[in-house]
GUGUDREN-705515 format. One line per field, with one value per atom (N, C-alpha, C): residue number from 1; atom name; x, y, z. Coordinates in steps of 0.001 Angstrom, whole numbers, plus 500000, padded with zeros to 6 digits. Example, Ala and Ser with C-alpha at 12.3 -4.5 7.8 and 13.67 -1.06 7.14 Angstrom:
# GUGUDREN-705515
nr = c(1_1_1_2_2_2)
atom = c(N_CA_C_N_CA_C)
x = c(513190_512300_513200_512850_513670_512900)
y = c(494310_495500_496700_497750_498940_500030)
z = c(507800_507800_507800_507080_507140_507870)
//
This chain:
# GUGUDREN-705515
nr = c(1_1_1_2_2_2_3_3_3_4_4_4_5_5_5_6_6_6_7_7_7_8_8_8_9_9_9_10_10_10_11_11_11_12_12_12_13_13_13_14_14_14_15_15_15_16_16_16_17_17_17_18_18_18_19_19_19_20_20_20_21_21_21_22_22_22_23_23_23_24_24_24_25_25_25_26_26_26_27_27_27_28_28_28_29_29_29_30_30_30_31_31_31_32_32_32_33_33_33_34_34_34_35_35_35_36_36_36_37_37_37_38_38_38_39_39_39_40_40_40_41_41_41_42_42_42_43_43_43_44_44_44_45_45_45_46_46_46_47_47_47_48_48_48_49_49_49_50_50_50_51_51_51_52_52_52_53_53_53_54_54_54_55_55_55_56_56_56_57_57_57_58_58_58_59_59_59_60_60_60_61_61_61_62_62_62_63_63_63_64_64_64_65_65_65_66_66_66_67_67_67_68_68_68_69_69_69_70_70_70_71_71_71_72_72_72_73_73_73_74_74_74_75_75_75_76_76_76_77_77_77_78_78_78_79_79_79_80_80_80_81_81_81_82_82_82_83_83_83_84_84_84_85_85_85_86_86_86_87_87_87_88_88_88_89_89_89_90_90_90_91_91_91_92_92_92_93_93_93_94_94_94_95_95_95_96_96_96_97_97_97_98_98_98_99_99_99_100_100_100_101_101_101_102_102_102_103_103_103_104_104_104_105_105_105_106_106_106_107_107_107_108_108_108_109_109_109_110_110_110_111_111_111_112_112_112_113_113_113_114_114_114_115_115_115_116_116_116_117_117_117_118_118_118_119_119_119_120_120_120_121_121_121_122_122_122_123_123_123_124_124_124_125_125_125_126_126_126_127_127_127_128_128_128_129_129_129_130_130_130_131_131_131_132_132_132_133_133_133_134_134_134_135_135_135_136_136_136_137_137_137_138_138_138_139_139_139_140_140_140_141_141_141_142_142_142_143_143_143_144_144_144_145_145_145_146_146_146_147_147_147_148_148_148_149_149_149_150_150_150_151_151_151_152_152_152_153_153_153_154_154_154_155_155_155_156_156_156_157_157_157_158_158_158_159_159_159_160_160_160_161_161_161_162_162_162_163_163_163_164_164_164_165_165_165_166_166_166_167_167_167_168_168_168_169_169_169_170_170_170_171_171_171_172_172_172_173_173_173_174_174_174_175_175_175_176_176_176_177_177_177_178_178_178_179_179_179_180_180_180_181_181_181_182_182_182_183_183_183_184_184_184_185_185_185_186_186_186_187_187_187_188_188_188_189_189_189_190_190_190_191_191_191_192_192_192_193_193_193_194_194_194_195_195_195_196_196_196_197_197_197_198_198_198_199_199_199_200_200_200_201_201_201_202_202_202_203_203_203_204_204_204_205_205_205_206_206_206_207_207_207_208_208_208_209_209_209_210_210_210_211_211_211_212_212_212_213_213_213_214_214_214_215_215_215_216_216_216_217_217_217_218_218_218_219_219_219_220_220_220_221_221_221_222_222_222_223_223_223_224_224_224_225_225_225_226_226_226_227_227_227_228_228_228_229_229_229_230_230_230_231_231_231_232_232_232_233_233_233_234_234_234_235_235_235_236_236_236_237_237_237_238_238_238_239_239_239_240_240_240_241_241_241_242_242_242_243_243_243_244_244_244_245_245_245_246_246_246_247_247_247_248_248_248_249_249_249_250_250_250_251_251_251_252_252_252_253_253_253_254_254_254_255_255_255_256_256_256_257_257_257_258_258_258_259_259_259_260_260_260_261_261_261_262_262_262_263_263_263_264_264_264_265_265_265_266_266_266_267_267_267_268_268_268_269_269_269_270_270_270_271_271_271_272_272_272_273_273_273_274_274_274_275_275_275_276_276_276_277_277_277_278_278_278_279_279_279_280_280_280_281_281_281_282_282_282_283_283_283_284_284_284_285_285_285_286_286_286_287_287_287_288_288_288_289_289_289_290_290_290_291_291_291_292_292_292_293_293_293_294_294_294_295_295_295_296_296_296_297_297_297_298_298_298_299_299_299_300_300_300_301_301_301_302_302_302_303_303_303_304_304_304_305_305_305_306_306_306_307_307_307_308_308_308_309_309_309_310_310_310_311_311_311_312_312_312_313_313_313_314_314_314_315_315_315_316_316_316_317_317_317_318_318_318_319_319_319_320_320_320_321_321_321_322_322_322_323_323_323_324_324_324_325_325_325_326_326_326_327_327_327_328_328_328_329_329_329_330_330_330_331_331_331_332_332_332)
atom = c(N_CA_C_N_CA_C_N_CA_C_N_CA_C_N_CA_C_N_CA_C_N_CA_C_N_CA_C_N_CA_C_N_CA_C_N_CA_C_N_CA_C_N_CA_C_N_CA_C_N_CA_C_N_CA_C_N_CA_C_N_CA_C_N_CA_C_N_CA_C_N_CA_C_N_CA_C_N_CA_C_N_CA_C_N_CA_C_N_CA_C_N_CA_C_N_CA_C_N_CA_C_N_CA_C_N_CA_C_N_CA_C_N_CA_C_N_CA_C_N_CA_C_N_CA_C_N_CA_C_N_CA_C_N_CA_C_N_CA_C_N_CA_C_N_CA_C_N_CA_C_N_CA_C_N_CA_C_N_CA_C_N_CA_C_N_CA_C_N_CA_C_N_CA_C_N_CA_C_N_CA_C_N_CA_C_N_CA_C_N_CA_C_N_CA_C_N_CA_C_N_CA_C_N_CA_C_N_CA_C_N_CA_C_N_CA_C_N_CA_C_N_CA_C_N_CA_C_N_CA_C_N_CA_C_N_CA_C_N_CA_C_N_CA_C_N_CA_C_N_CA_C_N_CA_C_N_CA_C_N_CA_C_N_CA_C_N_CA_C_N_CA_C_N_CA_C_N_CA_C_N_CA_C_N_CA_C_N_CA_C_N_CA_C_N_CA_C_N_CA_C_N_CA_C_N_CA_C_N_CA_C_N_CA_C_N_CA_C_N_CA_C_N_CA_C_N_CA_C_N_CA_C_N_CA_C_N_CA_C_N_CA_C_N_CA_C_N_CA_C_N_CA_C_N_CA_C_N_CA_C_N_CA_C_N_CA_C_N_CA_C_N_CA_C_N_CA_C_N_CA_C_N_CA_C_N_CA_C_N_CA_C_N_CA_C_N_CA_C_N_CA_C_N_CA_C_N_CA_C_N_CA_C_N_CA_C_N_CA_C_N_CA_C_N_CA_C_N_CA_C_N_CA_C_N_CA_C_N_CA_C_N_CA_C_N_CA_C_N_CA_C_N_CA_C_N_CA_C_N_CA_C_N_CA_C_N_CA_C_N_CA_C_N_CA_C_N_CA_C_N_CA_C_N_CA_C_N_CA_C_N_CA_C_N_CA_C_N_CA_C_N_CA_C_N_CA_C_N_CA_C_N_CA_C_N_CA_C_N_CA_C_N_CA_C_N_CA_C_N_CA_C_N_CA_C_N_CA_C_N_CA_C_N_CA_C_N_CA_C_N_CA_C_N_CA_C_N_CA_C_N_CA_C_N_CA_C_N_CA_C_N_CA_C_N_CA_C_N_CA_C_N_CA_C_N_CA_C_N_CA_C_N_CA_C_N_CA_C_N_CA_C_N_CA_C_N_CA_C_N_CA_C_N_CA_C_N_CA_C_N_CA_C_N_CA_C_N_CA_C_N_CA_C_N_CA_C_N_CA_C_N_CA_C_N_CA_C_N_CA_C_N_CA_C_N_CA_C_N_CA_C_N_CA_C_N_CA_C_N_CA_C_N_CA_C_N_CA_C_N_CA_C_N_CA_C_N_CA_C_N_CA_C_N_CA_C_N_CA_C_N_CA_C_N_CA_C_N_CA_C_N_CA_C_N_CA_C_N_CA_C_N_CA_C_N_CA_C_N_CA_C_N_CA_C_N_CA_C_N_CA_C_N_CA_C_N_CA_C_N_CA_C_N_CA_C_N_CA_C_N_CA_C_N_CA_C_N_CA_C_N_CA_C_N_CA_C_N_CA_C_N_CA_C_N_CA_C_N_CA_C_N_CA_C_N_CA_C_N_CA_C_N_CA_C_N_CA_C_N_CA_C_N_CA_C_N_CA_C_N_CA_C_N_CA_C_N_CA_C_N_CA_C_N_CA_C_N_CA_C_N_CA_C_N_CA_C_N_CA_C_N_CA_C_N_CA_C_N_CA_C_N_CA_C_N_CA_C_N_CA_C_N_CA_C_N_CA_C_N_CA_C_N_CA_C_N_CA_C_N_CA_C_N_CA_C_N_CA_C_N_CA_C_N_CA_C_N_CA_C_N_CA_C_N_CA_C_N_CA_C_N_CA_C_N_CA_C_N_CA_C_N_CA_C_N_CA_C_N_CA_C_N_CA_C_N_CA_C_N_CA_C_N_CA_C_N_CA_C_N_CA_C_N_CA_C_N_CA_C_N_CA_C_N_CA_C_N_CA_C_N_CA_C_N_CA_C_N_CA_C_N_CA_C_N_CA_C_N_CA_C_N_CA_C_N_CA_C_N_CA_C_N_CA_C_N_CA_C_N_CA_C_N_CA_C_N_CA_C_N_CA_C_N_CA_C_N_CA_C_N_CA_C_N_CA_C_N_CA_C_N_CA_C_N_CA_C_N_CA_C_N_CA_C_N_CA_C_N_CA_C_N_CA_C_N_CA_C_N_CA_C_N_CA_C_N_CA_C_N_CA_C_N_CA_C_N_CA_C_N_CA_C_N_CA_C_N_CA_C_N_CA_C_N_CA_C_N_CA_C_N_CA_C_N_CA_C_N_CA_C_N_CA_C_N_CA_C_N_CA_C_N_CA_C_N_CA_C_N_CA_C_N_CA_C_N_CA_C_N_CA_C)
x = c(685519_686487_686529_687712_687873_688225_687497_687719_688185_689279_689819_689823_689722_689899_690282_690612_691024_690877_690927_691001_691781_692551_693419_693312_693241_693374_694666_695338_696543_696291_696655_696378_697683_697832_699104_698830_699853_699697_700484_699790_700486_700771_701674_702131_701033_700049_699031_697830_697816_696597_696453_697534_697473_697238_696331_696003_696082_696017_695968_697306_697224_698425_699243_698590_699314_700304_700090_701014_702410_702471_703767_704608_703973_704710_705434_704773_705410_706516_706307_707318_708591_708487_709670_710416_709804_710451_710105_709295_708882_708063_707176_706430_706799_706355_706748_705579_705639_704699_705176_704338_704679_704819_705696_705750_704545_704018_702886_703246_702325_702579_702778_703375_703551_702212_702187_700957_700594_701592_701373_702099_701433_702029_702672_703975_704660_704648_704843_704913_704387_703155_702525_703293_703780_704545_705841_706530_707790_707548_706437_706120_705840_705157_704917_706239_707136_708410_709285_709092_709854_709196_708202_707493_706758_706169_705542_704089_703479_702100_701815_700666_700268_699501_698609_697967_697371_697108_696520_695415_694415_693309_693351_693732_693832_692699_691656_690520_690727_691010_691182_690171_689519_688467_688382_687640_687502_686088_685697_684434_684683_684034_684053_682766_682929_681807_681700_680508_680224_678985_679137_678035_677386_678250_677779_677177_677211_676622_677672_677555_678462_678088_679091_678823_679547_680584_681333_682115_682443_683162_683914_684963_685722_686672_687194_688110_689560_690433_691873_692247_693536_693984_693706_693687_693471_694167_694233_694838_696323_697039_698467_698659_699043_699263_700729_700982_702347_702851_703937_704552_704618_704805_704995_706429_707137_708520_708550_709128_709183_710619_710951_712265_712059_712643_712423_713744_713788_714896_716263_716338_717613_718103_717328_717757_717469_718013_717730_716232_715730_714307_713844_712666_712046_710940_710833_709763_708797_707602_706603_705544_705418_704454_703029_702206_700819_700033_698926_698059_696935_696962_695950_694714_693541_692289_691878_691017_690602_689906_690240_689541_688060_687215_685770_685350_684821_684411_682954_682139_680770_680760_679815_679670_679437_680104_679899_678417_677967_676580_676500_676078_676174_674853_674914_673794_674116_673207_673459_674588_674821_675851_676804_676800_677740_677828_678947_679150_679713_679165_679661_680379_681576_682411_682574_682684_682826_683854_684865_685944_686374_686466_686981_688275_689322_690566_691039_691861_692405_692977_693114_693695_694103_695201_695695_697194_697823_699254_699525_700744_701142_701530_701802_702228_701009_701045_699873_699554_698290_697839_696863_697351_696448_695724_694409_693644_692251_691653_690242_689423_688308_687432_686015_685156_683834_682776_683102_682109_682699_681852_682373_683362_684488_684817_685472_685485_685981_687500_688193_689657_690051_690971_691493_693016_693605_695060_695602_694887_695343_694981_695679_695469_694092_693546_692280_692424_691279_691238_691202_691914_691883_691305_690653_690097_689647_689474_688720_687829_686713_685804_685681_686071_686054_684994_684373_683438_683984_683767_684218_683129_682699_681718_682367_682345_682901_681744_681722_680655_681102_680128_680429_681124_680942_681592_683039_683539_684923_685127_684116_684243_684102_684512_684443_684407_683840_683907_684084_684616_684932_684363_684366_683961_684580_684968_685339_684084_683476_682156_682227_683376_683517_684987_685270_686660_686698_687757_687992_688255_688020_688157_689606_690509_691935_692616_693736_694513_693990_694859_694480_694367_693292_693059_693090_693922_693990_693544_692905_692347_693042_693428_694137_693304_693251_692405_693091_692490_693029_694392_694694_696017_697005_696617_697458_697775_696881_697055_696128_696651_695881_694721_693479_692306_691380_691418_690508_691173_690621_691083_689884_690004_689024_689318_688261_688468_688794_688403_688551_689170_690234_690836_690593_689822_689435_690127_691321_692122_691424_690859_690273_689122_688209_687073_687543_688495_689017_689674_690483_691252_690349_689194_688305_687205_686951_685737_685940_687046_687185_687791_686933_687370_686154_686395_685335_684182_682972_681795_681623_682429_682314_683197_683361_684166_683431_683872_683220_683325_684287_684393_683459_682820_681802_680440_679941_678586_678487_679569_679404_680588_680292_681282_681076_681970_681808_681820_680837_680865_682041_682524_683690_683311_683807_683615_684779_684499_685547_685550_686733_686866_687836_687728_688650_690048_691032_692416_692759_693626_694068_695020_695380_696258_697708_698531_699963_700606_700145_700683_700370_699171_698826_699680_699980_700852_702251_702730_704038_704008_702942_702823_702684_701999_701853_703219_704103_705455_706189_706040_706699_706141_704842_704215_704627_704625_704892_706378_707197_708625_709524_708941_709718_710442_710923_711739_710974_709793_709035_707901_707816_706835_705431_704456_703103_702388_701391_700491_699432_699123_698097_696842_695711_694447_693414_692591_691438_690191_689353_688134_686950_685986_684819_683914_683189_682197_681192_680968_680033_680624_681872_682505_683120_683113_683735_685251_685941_687387_687659_686896_686939_685513_685324_684030_684237_683398_683507_683426_684368_684394_685233_685562_686372_687850_688634_690067_690774_691885_692660_693962_695020_696323_696984_696185_696731_696385_697247_697071_696842_695921_695552_695834_696411_696555_695645_694670_693741_694428_694668_695354_694384_693191_692230_690836_689858_688487_688044_686787_686180_685597_685826_685288_684465_683514_682681_683019_683086_683376_682076_681668_680466_680845_680251_680398_679002_678752_677441_676326_676618_675617_675419_676162_676030_677208_676909_677966_678595_679912_680611_681495_681964_682872_682972_683300_683724_685138_686016_687440_687896_688897_689423_690892_691532_692931_693840_694754_695696_695344_694104_693691_694383_694786_695376_694363_694082_693003_693506_692858_693103_694046_694553_695569_695005_693711_693167_693115_692832_692860_694268_695256_696645_697007_696458_696808_695872_694641_693607_693109_693911_693528_693135_693529_693379_691975_691038_689666_689330_688653_688274_687227_687433_686524_685470_685535_684560_684458_683375_683210_683551_684434_684841_684392_683590_682996_683366_683648_683997_682742_682699_681601_681741_682978_683318_684275_684606_685708_686936_687795_688922_690153_691288_692559_693302_693830_694511_695866_696796_698080_697976_698438_698255_699613_699809_701027_700622_701490_701275_701435_700717_700809_702186_702943_704277_705316_704912_705830_705878_704980_704890_705158_705887_706250_705004_705009_703819_703517_704521_704251_703451_703742_702971_701543_701374_700031_699219_699863_699162_698698_699538_699154_698017_698050_696979_695676_695766_694581_693877_694639_694040_693123_693433_692613_691445_691467_690506_689395_689260_688171_686894_686391_685259_683971_683823_682597_682521_683659_683655_683399_683445_683267_682090_681191_680072_679072)
y = c(967112_966024_965627_965473_965053_963567_962821_961385_961151_960410_960108_958607_958234_956842_956797_955600_955475_954037_953857_952562_952767_951769_951886_950639_950822_949688_949845_948730_948679_947699_948084_947276_946923_945648_945148_944001_943593_942575_941323_940264_939006_938223_937277_936566_935730_935260_934382_935132_936474_937218_937570_937662_938080_936865_936990_935879_936327_935344_935647_936104_936811_937245_938228_938999_939988_939347_938077_937396_937320_937292_937226_938466_939641_940864_940751_940114_939941_938896_937872_936837_937335_938329_938860_939883_940329_941338_942757_942947_944310_944911_944109_944510_943568_943882_943053_942847_941698_941433_942142_942086_942716_941671_941953_941143_941494_940543_940868_942007_942924_943980_943377_944126_943619_943496_942719_942549_943807_944636_945904_947006_948120_949245_950196_950345_951291_952702_952818_954120_953965_954433_954245_954954_956167_956901_956213_955688_954985_953707_953026_951806_952147_953254_953685_954021_954745_955131_953919_952829_951603_950698_951229_950471_949279_949508_948422_948178_949022_948799_949623_949344_950092_951357_951263_952461_952132_953167_953000_954023_953634_954514_954647_955807_956048_956991_956401_957181_957453_958698_959134_960242_960209_961184_961467_962504_962911_963423_963343_963948_964687_965798_966533_966220_965882_965459_966381_966860_967663_967112_966814_966288_965069_964204_962951_963046_964216_964393_964926_964488_964953_966376_967270_968653_969047_968302_968632_967402_967346_966192_966585_965835_966136_965015_965130_964145_964558_963541_963664_962596_962420_961324_961566_960479_960553_959412_959504_958448_958644_957535_957543_956640_957212_956443_956052_954790_954324_954507_953827_953918_952545_952531_951290_951238_950179_950009_949098_949559_948771_948739_947634_947483_947187_948010_947870_947663_946564_946336_946388_945807_945706_946979_948048_949302_949283_950270_950388_950566_950056_950125_951575_951833_953144_953068_954100_954148_955259_954857_955796_956016_957256_957577_957373_956727_956512_957812_957766_958935_958839_959726_959708_960476_959898_960595_961361_962365_963117_962207_962372_961622_962002_960999_961219_961036_962097_962034_962471_961600_961988_962929_963844_964705_963830_964107_963282_963163_961932_961666_961747_962897_963198_962884_962043_961793_962331_962205_962750_962060_960767_960055_959260_959511_958846_959607_959389_959996_958931_958850_957912_958679_958208_958804_957797_958303_957441_958075_957299_957845_956844_957323_956533_957165_956359_956836_955817_956295_955405_956185_955522_956137_955072_955292_954328_954497_953520_953604_954581_955106_955987_955193_953905_953068_952715_952917_952636_951145_950845_949451_949310_949361_949241_947898_947912_946669_946869_945759_945757_945672_946381_946356_946005_945683_945143_946200_947457_948511_949642_950500_951632_952425_952861_952871_951595_950501_949184_949098_950210_950225_951234_950844_951749_951760_952935_953058_953185_953919_954091_952866_952710_951553_951611_950462_950465_951183_951507_952261_951307_951676_950935_951840_951241_952049_951159_951770_951175_952256_951833_952718_952221_953055_952695_953496_952858_953526_953436_954483_954539_955210_954566_955143_955364_956593_956947_957320_956727_956957_957953_958592_959592_958988_957674_957036_956645_956976_956694_955427_954588_953366_953681_952743_952943_951597_951571_950390_950823_949914_950238_949172_949478_948505_948909_947911_948140_947848_948890_948734_948637_948923_948816_948790_948185_948112_947673_948066_947530_946030_945326_943867_943411_944334_944059_945339_945332_944161_943593_942999_942472_943626_943643_944700_944123_944701_944322_945509_945226_946258_946213_947400_947553_948445_948083_948811_950067_950702_951955_951776_950547_950251_949841_949982_949667_948181_947336_945889_945302_944320_943650_942889_943163_942529_941878_942294_941756_941752_940914_940855_940757_941361_941100_939722_938902_937500_937171_938010_937632_938765_938472_939417_938891_939620_939174_940063_939658_940470_940655_939588_939664_940661_940589_941506_942942_943131_944476_945054_944261_944737_945167_944521_944793_945796_946063_946813_948056_948161_949230_950491_951311_952584_953481_954776_955724_955692_955557_955615_954365_953334_952093_952120_953285_953497_954480_954662_955648_957086_957379_958725_958888_957796_957829_957617_956380_956102_954897_954148_952868_952538_951914_951259_949753_948956_947498_946994_946194_945637_944696_944562_943728_942619_941402_940272_940246_940526_940689_939490_938977_937856_938238_937512_937724_937272_937828_937488_936117_935393_934089_934243_933129_933178_933396_933791_933972_932653_931558_930249_929942_930248_930013_930859_932089_932917_932318_931761_931103_929864_929073_927880_928244_929352_929787_930050_930664_930919_929617_928649_927355_926648_926704_926018_926641_927978_928656_928785_928834_929096_928007_926852_925727_925021_923816_923110_922637_922057_921482_922419_922749_923708_923114_923856_923310_923274_922419_922413_923493_924258_925290_924782_924818_924360_925469_925515_926407_925625_926223_925572_926435_925831_926574_926920_928018_928401_927262_926902_925841_924455_924310_922989_922654_921374_920980_920859_921334_921110_919811_919557_918288_917876_916569_916050_915293_915585_914945_913428_912730_911273_910655_911401_910854_910849_909935_909925_911136_911511_912636_912798_913113_913319_914604_915495_916744_917906_918888_920122_921255_922180_923250_924620_925500_926913_927691_928393_929176_930464_930582_931744_932872_932498_933510_932912_933742_933284_933031_932616_932342_930938_930178_928828_928726_927785_927522_926151_926067_924819_924305_923062_922427_921127_920886_919623_919082_917859_917221_918100_918775_919589_920969_921318_922635_923520_924734_925676_926246_926105_926554_927770_928000_929120_929410_930668_931064_931602_931126_931452_932109_932985_933700_933426_934215_933982_933882_932928_932708_931543_931067_929940_928660_927837_926525_925472_924521_923550_922132_921191_919776_919082_919778_919165_918048_918098_917088_915707_915651_914358_913786_914665_914222_913602_914178_913750_912688_912619_911788_910707_909701_908488_908738_909873_910096_910306_910723_910984_912452_913047_914457_914626_915605_915850_916892_917493_918501_918543_919155_919448_920917_921179_922548_922852_923908_924248_925675_925884_927221_928089_929161_930123_931006_931341_932040_931145_931524_930814_930997_930000_930016_929412_929722_929155_928667_927447_926877_926332_926381_925696_924374_923295_921954_921304_920760_920007_918730_917748_916552_916889_916192_916441_916216_915284_914994_916042_917059_918138_919235_919169_920202_919572_920287_919819_919426_918211_917704_918464_918996_919763_921020_921641_922808_922406_921227_920766_920465_919913_919657_920976_921982_923288_923893_923743_924263_923508_922202_921389_921774_922159_922551_923760_924631_925830_925565_924435_924201_923228_922915_922007_922796_923283_924212_923551_922242_921573_921452_921546_921461_922810_923882_925230_925969_925223_925891_926405)
z = c(719639_719469_717993_717456_716059_716027_715198_715022_713592_713428_712108_711865_710613_710231_708755_708279_706878_706410_705105_704453_703164_702768_701592_700744_699452_698532_697750_697528_696708_695572_694366_693180_692481_692124_691597_690633_689867_688833_689235_689686_689986_688715_688798_687606_686971_687759_687201_686644_686717_686394_684919_684176_682769_681889_680924_680044_678585_677674_676251_675691_674565_673863_674693_675554_676341_677299_677643_678544_677930_676589_675914_676191_676336_676628_677965_678945_680235_680157_679337_679202_678548_677677_677005_677853_678928_679768_679394_678317_677960_679089_679661_680850_681984_683204_684333_685285_685988_687064_688331_689369_690640_691730_692679_693889_694758_695540_696413_697362_697611_698589_699977_700895_702266_702981_704054_704831_705607_705886_706583_705824_705618_704889_705884_705806_706682_706105_704794_704145_702730_702469_701173_700069_700342_699339_698988_700000_699746_698956_699233_698488_697027_696772_695393_694696_695384_694784_694476_695235_695005_693971_693235_692200_692809_694021_694754_694416_693603_693179_691935_691295_690097_690462_691445_691971_693328_694108_695436_695631_696399_696775_698295_698767_700209_700612_701183_701667_703154_703473_704856_705117_706273_706542_708038_708385_709781_710034_711298_711729_713045_713222_714487_715249_716515_717346_718560_718795_719980_720674_721960_722771_722110_721550_720976_719594_718964_717636_716659_715417_714367_713961_713955_713580_712291_711911_710689_710258_708949_708428_707165_706846_705638_705245_704020_703446_703630_703752_703518_702495_702259_701405_699939_699166_697726_697021_695706_694909_694703_694544_694213_693003_691897_690678_690580_690338_690185_688758_688456_687136_686494_685180_684440_683940_684312_683880_682670_681574_680343_679837_679169_678548_677067_676194_674760_674025_673248_672303_672990_674188_674858_675510_675443_676070_677554_678243_679664_679884_680990_681287_681413_680896_681024_682067_682884_683876_683472_683076_682577_683638_684082_685129_684621_685437_685076_685009_684294_684132_685166_686159_687211_686757_686972_686723_687982_687863_689055_690068_691331_692366_692368_692507_692593_694050_694645_696045_696177_696734_697026_698224_698256_699430_700657_701778_702971_703310_703523_703892_705415_705921_707349_708043_709059_709942_711322_712277_713617_714347_714055_714806_713920_712601_711700_710387_709679_708357_707427_706209_705214_704113_703784_702749_701611_700390_699212_698274_697881_697062_696002_694753_693633_693148_692986_692382_691352_690422_689409_688248_687114_685927_684929_684241_683258_683105_682503_682249_681104_681091_679991_678747_678908_677792_676942_675638_674789_674742_674467_674380_673220_671965_670810_670833_670647_670743_670157_669748_669389_670668_670704_671869_671423_672385_672065_671790_672053_671911_671072_670509_669737_670576_669972_668528_668025_668820_668438_668322_668413_668493_669551_670430_671446_671362_671541_671554_672972_673834_675213_676044_677138_678011_678664_679059_679791_681133_681727_682977_684171_685222_686483_687566_688558_689654_690808_691961_693059_693667_694228_694948_696379_697319_698738_699475_700455_701353_702775_703536_704925_705751_706822_707735_709090_709565_710875_711794_712992_713959_715023_715628_716659_717863_718097_719247_718969_717766_717421_716616_716487_715691_714200_713376_711922_711226_710021_709178_707731_706939_705547_704623_703322_702306_700977_700197_698804_697991_697445_696817_695298_694716_693267_692879_691721_691267_689820_689121_687783_687897_686804_686836_686827_686717_686728_687197_687886_688309_689631_690434_691739_692729_693537_694512_695927_696797_698212_699063_700200_701070_702427_702904_704178_705105_706379_707319_707842_708847_709379_710028_710468_711025_709941_708673_707506_707391_707897_707812_706756_706023_704990_705622_705146_705740_704721_703459_702453_701081_700193_698817_697885_696705_695656_695080_694962_694660_693224_692263_690860_690065_689339_688398_686986_686186_684851_683816_683418_682505_681163_680603_679257_679220_680199_680207_680426_681316_681583_680329_679663_678514_677369_677236_676111_676441_677724_678054_678912_679643_680649_680052_679430_678874_678736_678598_678300_679284_678769_679628_680485_680229_680984_682234_682818_684020_684919_686166_687038_686530_685678_685110_683907_683537_682507_683128_683024_683496_684423_684638_685331_686220_687355_688198_688039_688579_688559_689991_690396_691751_691915_693134_693410_694379_694118_695020_695997_697255_698261_699195_699517_700446_701559_702675_703786_703382_704037_703725_704300_703633_704112_705290_705916_707084_706671_707644_707393_706975_707550_707174_705719_705268_703872_702941_703324_702484_702409_703520_703508_702617_702727_701893_700421_700127_698739_698114_698874_698370_698087_698983_698774_697545_697371_696241_694911_694844_693583_693284_694319_694102_694665_694975_695480_694353_694650_693677_692455_692658_691550_691154_689874_689405_689487_690033_690148_688804_688712_687561_687773_686724_686810_686103_686819_686247_686297_685260_685226_685606_686442_686912_686490_685810_685365_686539_686384_687382_687578_688845_689177_689200_688753_688714_690070_690456_691723_691591_692600_692690_693426_694489_695209_695549_695802_696251_697564_698535_699834_699692_700343_700336_699250_698210_697131_697506_696928_697223_696616_697230_696709_697449_696716_697352_696864_696250_695734_696660_696638_697409_696416_696761_695840_696460_695664_696020_695089_695666_694856_694409_693110_692555_692218_691764_691341_691421_691803_691875_693306_693446_694747_694723_695794_695919_697196_697204_698376_698945_700277_700967_701585_701229_701764_702476_703627_704344_704613_704174_704346_703775_702656_701995_702587_703622_704254_703871_703387_703017_704283_704397_705597_705372_704144_703918_702432_702116_700781_700888_700021_700095_698805_698930_697786_697560_696701_696331_697550_697479_698575_699458_699401_700233_699755_700707_700419_700837_699954_700152_699924_700587_700306_701247_702260_703122_703996_704323_705235_704581_703284_702600_702576_702434_702441_703790_704866_706214_706773_706251_706862_705901_705670_704936_703485_702940_701504_701004_701868_701459_701674_700701_700815_701919_702777_703894_703574_702386_701992_700480_700021_698595_698375_697445_697122_695701_695544_694254_693865_692602_692114_692033_692815_692755_691519_691184_689946_689172_687957_687319_688187_688206_689137_688480_689071_688630_689874_689830_690987_690577_691523_691377_692132_691514_692061_692290_693496_693811_694542_694543_695346_696828_697656_699084_699652_699057_699591_699197_698418_698073_699136_700115_701143_702502_703339_704680_705476_706048_706737_708027_708673_709892_709561_708420_708000_707643_707027_706691_707944_708968_710230_710857_710830_711384_710594_709262_708425_708684_708837_709075_710364_711375_712653_712495_711530_711291_710349_709645_708579_708952_710226_710635_710801_709669_709704_710185_709907_710326_711854_712547_713997_714657_713850_714393_713767_713095_712422_713446)
//
């Protein structure tokens, strides 16, 4: 019997992820941000052709099982490098195909009743990026390297599990399961560190990978609210939060709603940690609905960036629905 499974990462550039002088390139239209990928991937190749992501890592694998034991295993799938669309000096936009690096695949780690697969894919854009860097040769002309490293374990009983075990610090990486549904996100995109450090031996094609902080995906309601907050009538305030700093304190007054754009935060109630949340989470609705007092302390586990709006800018029926899902202290 042959058992198949897969996991896919899609990497894209959201509007809030680029910082520093490079943000000006996006503001002028020379480069562009990406729309969020869909929650379910119907056709990965078609999404790439529609300029729907910067690159994807599709780890697909199989195992042959006889009498309950694994007898053979192998890889399918691979990396898909997208293109960079640029507009220069008022001319028609140019689409420059990205430079794909060779896929890195570890030999299947075969046990009697399971096999673990490991695959790294990535590359760089064809558009040059002259810049000073922190390590020799201290100047780079080509763009920094992007990548993700995925692991997939397939069991003889047909079950499987996956993990994103490494990734470049930029751009944003989303993970999709074997049913092509969005299930996880990397919590932090660090453009500055990536731009200055991710080249040569500081990549999986050299000597090093980078661990990734992965969080569960937010709810469909939160994704809908995120669109309203970012693209509604009144523009939100964007705030940076230092690592270890509180976003809210339990018991204090508050009437603001927060959309976590980047980073990971921890939710504590009565001194007990109840959850860690990543990009896309909407926070603070219970104070808006419940007498204006914060019901939890929210602290930045990493540096973070949030969009801030007044509670009265968001439909109260949506906040009530969100609050019903966020009573974490009642479900601990």
